[in-house]
C-alpha angles and dihedrals in degrees: 000000000000127000104247112248092202129065123234096261095053090049093049091049091050093050092045089052089053091050091050089054089051089049093054092048092049092047091053090050092050092049091051090050093051092047092052092050091048092051091049091050093050091048092051092050096049110108123219106257124202117241112275118264117252114232117239095247094049090045090052092050092049089049091050094054092053100036093126093058102033130081120252116295120274125261117271092254091055091049095053099036112076119223116260116272121247106262100182110113127210112237111242121242115261121277092016114131096213141000099187123121090245095061108113118233116254114272112242117240116270118252113259116261129232095270093049092049091048096049101037104034119014094047090051094050095047091045094053091046091048091051093052094045091045091058092047095047093044089059091047093048092050089053095050097042097039092224097142135027121253094256094052091047092054092045093050091047091053091046092051091049091050090049092053093047091048092049091051094051093044093052091047092054092045091054091047092051093047093045090233110151113221120224109259091223097044104034106165096197091049094050093047090049091048092052091049092049093052092049090049090052091050094047096051092044092051092048090055106034102031107034105019094231090136131050116227092260094052093045090050091052094047093047089049090052091051091047092051089047090052090050092051093045093050089053087059101036103037136228097324091070091044093052096046093043094051094046092047093047094052094043094048095086089057097049097042101048141163135195097246113055118219105200095185091057091045096050095043088053092047090048090058092046092047092050092051093047094047090047092052092045090052095049095046095031091233105165092181091059092052092048092048092050092050092049093051093044093052092047089056089062091070100067110098097012092105095058124099094241107044113198096231100181100062093041091050089047090054093050094046095046092047091048092050093048091048091050092049100044111016108037109091116238095011124106107309097352122119121274120263137183112271118245098035132100112233111211098212093050093049094040093052093057092040092052094055090044087055090052092050090049090054090053091053094049095044094048093051091249097306113192095243092049092049091049091050090049091050091052092052092048090050090047090052091054091048096047093044089049092054097035116040089192088075095050090110089070089070090074091052091048093050092048092048092050092051093047092051094051094039091053089048089052099050102042113147093239107028115197122237112265134230125182128206108277095020133290119331115226111250095013104086146294127302109282145194101203109121092193093069093082092052091047092050091049093048091045090054091048093049094047093047094042097051095039098047094041091047090055099044092044090071113109095014096106137052089217122084097215096061098061091039092057090048093050093045091053091043092055102037099045099058092045092049092048092049092051092049093049091047091052092048101042105027094034090225091296128127110292125175095190091057090046089055090050090051091051091051090050090050090051091052092050091046092052090049090051093052092045093051092047090058093053125095118269111277132165111284096005094112092055091045090052089053091050093051090047088052089051090052093055092040092054090048090051089052090050090055090046092052095045105038137064123242098277096042090048090059091051093046094052090050090051087050088061090052092047092047091052090051092048089051087064093051096040110028096212109153094218092061092069090053090048091056088054092046092054089050090051091049092052090048091052089048090055091049088056095053116004091188090064095212102034115235094350095084094117133227101252110111116244096347099075137101091286090066092054096036095051105018099055094046089048091051090046092052093048090051092046090051090053091053094045094048091061090073109029147341100237141136096284091053091050092050091052092045090051090051090049092053092043095051092045090053092044090050090054095044096045094045090049091049091047091050096044095047098039093242096314099121095186099055119117117266124265140200090263092054094047091047094051092045092052093048095048093044092051091048091052090048090053090050093050091048089056092043097050091058088063101034099037086210119163088212092056089046095051092039092058091051092047093050090048090052091049091050090050093051093048090046095052102037099028107036104023098038121013101033099024104135090213096053117030111344123085092195121151103242095194132222129015097260109002101056144113091285090065090051097039102042114009098048094044088051090055092046092048089052091051091048091051090054091046092058096038110117093010102067135030117302092236090056093054093042091051091055091046089051089054089053090053092049093051093046092052090045089053092052091049095048093046090055088049089050090053093055102034107031127231095328108065101178099078132061135050128273115254127208091253091054092047090049090049090055090057093046092046094050091046092050090048090053091049091050090052091050091050091051090048091052095046096049094029092238115163090191092058092048091050089049089052090052091051093051093047091047089053089049091051090050090050092050095053097037105035110014095048091055102036107032121078137186121354095356092062091049094046091048094056093038093054091044091052094048092050094048092050090048091050091051090051092051092051093047099042102033114019104032105014115156121231116226107234113236117244115265115266118252115255114257118236123208116236 
């Protein structure tokens, strides 16, 4: 029927590999049987021994340790005379040569050598394989060479099959009569019978599909007879025949091929083979046979799917028949399937249904969602729900069904050339454009059936099992499937645009999930119910988030998702479901990812109004929501979800400040280069937030607040050094206009940061390392001195500081200004008794002295040089006086009092 894609050698190697696997499995089974028989024999030979005698010394020690609770010691005779031994003997089992303790255990049989394996096993396997392949290739050769007519070919094939089957039965009876046990892994009768069975399958199939000698009904009956014969023979000959027969039956359509494929004939034939294999696997409880059959059957779905005109009907027939046979014969605890312990998921049962669902899904995707294919897929999904409801062992197939449903609808939604859509009754406003695709109605109907089926079954399955995993799988499928279907339909129909009808559907879905959550919380405690409640609560919030997504624009969606985090945190206080805390963190993470995608929230529509623009709503409201959510979450625990929300709160607060500053400094042009104004505002705001977090962490003891304060301080330090002191320093590189004489950018960029750094250093003093606080205080000193220097420069050069030379008067003013600044610091240190301020004063005055001797002496001339050194000397003397008379003055000790004498 099909031209074989493999050559004969590759096929032979594949079949030999399969036989070797069967050989290994059979060897392991035989070894386990021999080991069990050996253990039973040793147990039967073991005599009953009396308890060992206790030596006198050990008995005396044991008596001494329990003297308080034991009777008086025995007489000397009793101590030295051992008790009489037990003389009663256990009668040996019948037909055993000896039961004494000295009888050696039976020696296990030696492993067969190379010659024995070659002569008794390998030759048999290769011979049986050669017989089967010889029959197949003889038929193929006769077709290609035209040596014999079709009728003669079929007759000879049947005759050869009958000869092989007869030879197999004759050898089996001979071995039975002669009491010669055949090797389980090289059973000659089984291999001959398997070869005859495979040739019989090929002959009947060729007579029907190639030559038309048989009508479909006759071919079906004959194939059924051969299948039943194979089943009966495998019951007599064991797994070797079953394995070879199944492989030969499934490979036959490849070896005996024709140029025009007839899928109906193929799949009717495979249905008979599958039924026989599943029946044999059920009777003998051979899981490997069921798995092998499923694998071959699913592989046979692929032929013809890559053509332009997929024959949907026969492919759908193959998937449905295989699914029904698997449900009847393979699924444990359902119909004729084997029994299984309740409350567990059996992998073969779930995998069998999932495999045929996968096949049906492939048919739908390959046929471009043909109506018949979609109907067949819907039937199999419904069958999966029904079988899993009746047989808990197949509950694992629910996950496969949910995944297949989502893949089908997602593929339908993202097709490269989506068809225009039309809905019953005309287009619906807000849903999509007018369409001409007739499959939309069927997709909407199936989507409604899937959503209702999974959701309702997932709810009513709660409490039906004593195992926790069963209801959890049902609830997970019941929550995830409707949401996934709704998302796929929204993408297909609304094209990811704003759609009020889909938002209404999402709200209704959220209401259904919320009602299920409340109903399950009122039920008695059962295994898995708590997790299921959490899943339905998750579905409620997820559906609400989708409703906001469907109904709102980009910016409002960001705000809505942030408010969802706040609402989830509040609900977690009212309904202590553990998953709600994680959901609040998930919503925060989603909003953060959304911001990373487009920091402007609404693209170019931010607006030009300072402060009151979309950045305020897009960052401010989420920041407020996350702060509120963190307050709610902290009332119960300090865990990972709380830390995620707190991190989001700090992040959005900082982003709000940075983006608003950038919007204000650039006039709404968010991609302009930075400026002194922007750097100054960023440093001030960042330092202020760091001070606030330092105060907050002392109350909350939160690691997030702790780390956040350090991170913000580091960011402020980096912007201060590289932004204010280097890149935008008006004295080095920037030609910025700093503004007025006093109220200017210098006040904002250097004086205010110095004050905030000083406050931050006092905020961390005593709570962090001394070096950390002193570093921040040193930064405050640097910025204060920089401000004094730049203000003097502003006085001499005007609003642009970069250009113009430095005069002697200006150089002298720098020295006087630094000296005055040092004196002010010293005065403050004396007034408030601050050692840090006095040390800062000493550093400034030392810098002034260095400037005087290095710069002033070489650059100043005339009166300015003299005044510079005179003022410096006066100040230094005054400072010395202050330190001697005020700070470290020595008290003169009073003279000792004269001793008093008594009169």
